[in-house]
C-alpha positions as CSV (number, residue, x, y, z in Angstrom):
1,X,20.7,31.8,1.5
2,X,17.9,33.3,0.6
3,X,15.8,33.2,-2.4
4,X,16.4,32.1,-6.0
5,X,14.6,33.8,-8.5
6,X,13.4,31.6,-11.5
7,X,11.5,31.8,-14.7
8,X,11.9,28.5,-16.1
9,X,12.1,24.9,-14.3
10,X,15.6,24.2,-15.3
11,X,16.5,27.4,-12.9
12,X,15.3,26.0,-9.9
13,X,18.0,24.5,-7.4
14,X,17.4,21.6,-6.8
15,X,19.8,22.3,-3.7
16,X,17.3,24.9,-2.7
17,X,16.3,24.7,0.1
18,X,18.9,24.2,2.1
19,X,18.5,22.5,5.6
20,X,20.0,25.9,7.0
21,X,18.0,27.9,5.6
22,X,15.1,29.3,8.1
23,X,11.9,27.6,8.0
24,X,10.3,31.3,7.9
25,X,11.2,31.3,3.9
26,X,9.4,27.9,3.2
27,X,6.7,30.1,1.8
28,X,8.4,31.7,-0.2
29,X,9.6,28.6,-2.2
30,X,6.5,27.1,-2.4
31,X,5.4,30.6,-3.9
32,X,8.7,30.4,-6.5
33,X,7.6,26.8,-7.3
34,X,3.6,27.5,-7.9
35,X,4.7,30.6,-10.0
36,X,7.5,28.5,-12.0
37,X,5.0,26.0,-12.5
38,X,1.9,28.4,-13.6
39,X,4.1,30.5,-15.8
40,X,5.8,27.2,-17.9
41,X,2.4,25.4,-18.0
42,X,-0.1,27.9,-18.7
43,X,-2.6,26.0,-21.2
44,X,-3.1,23.8,-18.5
45,X,-5.3,25.6,-16.9
46,X,-7.9,24.3,-14.4
47,X,-8.4,21.1,-16.6
48,X,-6.4,17.7,-15.0
49,X,-3.7,16.4,-16.6
50,X,-4.8,12.5,-17.2
51,X,-2.2,11.2,-19.4
52,X,0.2,8.6,-18.1
53,X,4.0,8.1,-18.6
54,X,3.3,5.1,-20.9
55,X,1.3,7.0,-23.1
56,X,3.8,9.8,-23.8
57,X,6.5,7.3,-23.9
58,X,4.9,5.5,-26.9
59,X,3.4,8.8,-28.4
60,X,5.8,9.5,-31.5
61,X,4.8,13.7,-31.0
62,X,5.7,13.2,-27.4
63,X,8.8,15.4,-27.9
64,X,6.8,18.0,-30.1
65,X,4.2,17.8,-27.6
66,X,6.2,18.7,-24.3
67,X,7.8,21.4,-26.0
68,X,5.1,23.0,-27.5
69,X,3.6,22.9,-23.7
70,X,7.2,24.1,-22.3
71,X,7.0,27.4,-24.4
72,X,3.6,28.1,-24.2
73,X,2.1,27.3,-27.0
């Protein structure tokens, strides 16, 4: 199949890697995932995210905060 390219999480294919892809391409898939996550969540830095899903779901500003993080702001 070959390695996909992506900048945003939504561009990653949930079907990759295929079961028929060479094992030797596994490292490239992992690098792509890391690259996409680091570009999407640039403001997290080395600090751990400690908010749980319940807190995010009850926060009236959660959608705005999530969008700001996704946009790098």
